[in-house]
C-alpha positions in Angstrom: 140.4 91.3 92.5 139.3 89.1 95.4 135.7 87.8 95.7 135.0 89.9 98.8 136.1 93.1 97.1 134.0 92.3 94.0 131.0 91.8 96.3 131.8 95.1 98.1 131.7 96.9 94.8 128.6 95.1 93.7 126.6 95.9 96.9 128.1 99.4 97.2 127.2 100.2 93.6 123.7 98.8 94.0 123.2 100.9 97.2 124.3 104.1 95.5 122.4 103.5 92.3 119.2 102.5 94.1 119.5 105.5 96.4 120.0 107.9 93.5 117.0 106.4 91.7 114.9 106.9 94.8 115.0 110.6 94.4 114.8 110.5 90.6 111.4 108.7 90.5 108.1 110.4 89.8 106.1 107.6 91.2 106.3 107.3 95.0 105.6 103.5 94.9 108.8 103.0 92.8 110.7 105.2 95.2 109.7 103.0 98.2 110.6 99.8 96.3 114.0 101.2 95.3 114.6 102.3 98.9 114.0 98.7 99.9 116.6 97.6 97.3 119.0 100.1 98.8 118.5 98.7 102.3 119.0 95.2 100.9 122.4 96.2 99.4 123.3 97.8 102.8 122.5 94.5 104.5 124.9 92.8 102.1 127.6 95.3 103.0 127.0 94.5 106.7 127.4 90.8 106.0 130.8 91.6 104.3 131.8 93.5 107.4 131.1 90.3 109.4 128.2 91.9 111.2 125.3 89.4 110.6 123.1 90.8 113.4 123.2 94.3 111.8 122.4 92.8 108.4 119.4 91.0 109.8 118.3 94.0 111.7 118.6 96.1 108.5 116.3 93.7 106.7 113.8 93.2 109.4 113.6 96.7 110.8 114.2 99.0 107.8 113.3 96.9 104.7 110.5 95.2 106.6 108.8 97.4 109.2 109.7 101.0 108.2 109.3 100.5 104.5 106.0 98.7 105.0 104.9 101.7 107.0 106.0 104.1 104.2 104.3 102.0 101.6 101.1 101.9 103.8 101.1 105.7 104.1 101.8 106.2 100.4 99.0 103.9 99.4 96.7 105.3 102.1 97.3 108.9 100.9 96.8 107.8 97.3 99.7 110.0 96.2 99.7 110.4 92.4 102.8 110.4 90.2 104.6 113.7 90.4 103.7 116.2 87.7 106.4 118.0 85.8 107.4 121.3 87.3 106.8 124.5 85.4 109.9 126.5 86.1 108.3 129.8 85.3 105.8 129.5 88.2 108.3 128.0 90.7 108.6 130.3 93.8 110.6 129.3 96.8 109.7 130.6 100.2 111.5 133.6 101.5 114.7 132.6 103.2 114.6 128.9 102.2 117.9 129.1 100.4 119.6 130.9 103.3 118.2 128.4 105.8 119.4 125.5 103.6 122.9 127.0 103.5 123.0 127.5 107.3 121.9 123.8 107.8 124.5 122.6 105.3 127.3 124.5 107.2 126.0 123.1 110.5 126.1 119.6 109.1 129.7 120.1 107.9 130.7 121.5 111.3 129.1 118.5 113.0 130.8 116.0 110.7 134.1 117.7 111.3 133.7 117.6 115.0 132.6 113.9 115.0 135.7 113.0 112.9 138.0 115.0 115.1 136.6 113.1 118.2 137.1 109.7 116.5 140.5 110.4 115.0 141.6 113.2 117.2 143.5 113.4 120.5 143.6 110.5 122.9 141.9 111.9 126.0 142.8 109.0 128.2 139.3 107.5 128.3 139.1 103.7 127.7 137.7 102.8 124.3 134.8 100.3 124.3 135.8 96.8 123.5 134.6 95.8 120.1 133.6 92.3 121.4 131.7 93.7 124.3 128.3 93.5 122.4 129.3 90.8 119.9 126.6 88.3 120.7 122.9 88.7 119.8 122.1 87.5 123.4 124.1 90.4 124.9 122.6 92.9 122.5 119.1 91.7 123.4 119.9 91.9 127.1 121.2 95.5 126.8 118.3 96.5 124.6 115.5 95.1 126.7 117.0 95.9 130.1 118.9 99.1 129.9 116.9 100.7 127.0 113.5 99.1 127.4 111.8 102.4 128.0 113.2 104.0 124.8 112.3 100.9 122.9 108.7 100.9 124.0 108.3 104.7 123.5 109.6 104.3 119.9 107.0 101.5 119.2 104.2 103.7 120.6 105.4 106.6 118.5 105.2 104.5 115.3 101.7 103.4 116.2 100.6 107.0 116.9 102.0 108.0 113.5 100.0 105.2 111.7 96.8 106.2 113.6 97.4 109.8 112.7 97.9 109.0 109.1 94.7 107.1 109.0 92.7 109.8 110.8 94.1 112.5 108.5 93.1 110.7 105.4 89.8 109.2 106.4 86.7 110.3 104.6 83.5 111.1 106.5 80.8 108.8 105.3 78.1 110.4 107.4 78.6 114.1 106.5 75.5 116.1 106.8 73.4 113.5 108.6 
């Protein structure tokens, strides 16, 4: 087995195991930390795909900014460890299973459509050149010139979410005075 294939299995296995452990944890802090480990393994897979910009973006944006935001919200809300569920008293909302089934079918239809579009019939349109956005300079130019508005709106949305989380969890110190 070649070295790259061994690294692929190592990073892929680490991503799958960490992702499965994220949903299996009772403590939300451990879930966030395991999600960071999963993102790190995905960054390793991007390096193996010879996409270093995507690997660095994965680390900076997801493992850095988004996970810090998640960790901030979890710590701010002071979420305790999940208590064991008593299966006798478990009631699901009316229609939740039906809605979940409809959403699952919609996801499968969308995946099928996307795969058909990628692998399907050649419609004569030119395919984008893979080297068109190969350099970090060109990606930055496209991001900050063509998509500057969407980039700024996304940053404002993240700030509003953080302020909303703080306002929802604040305790009134001057109540009654």
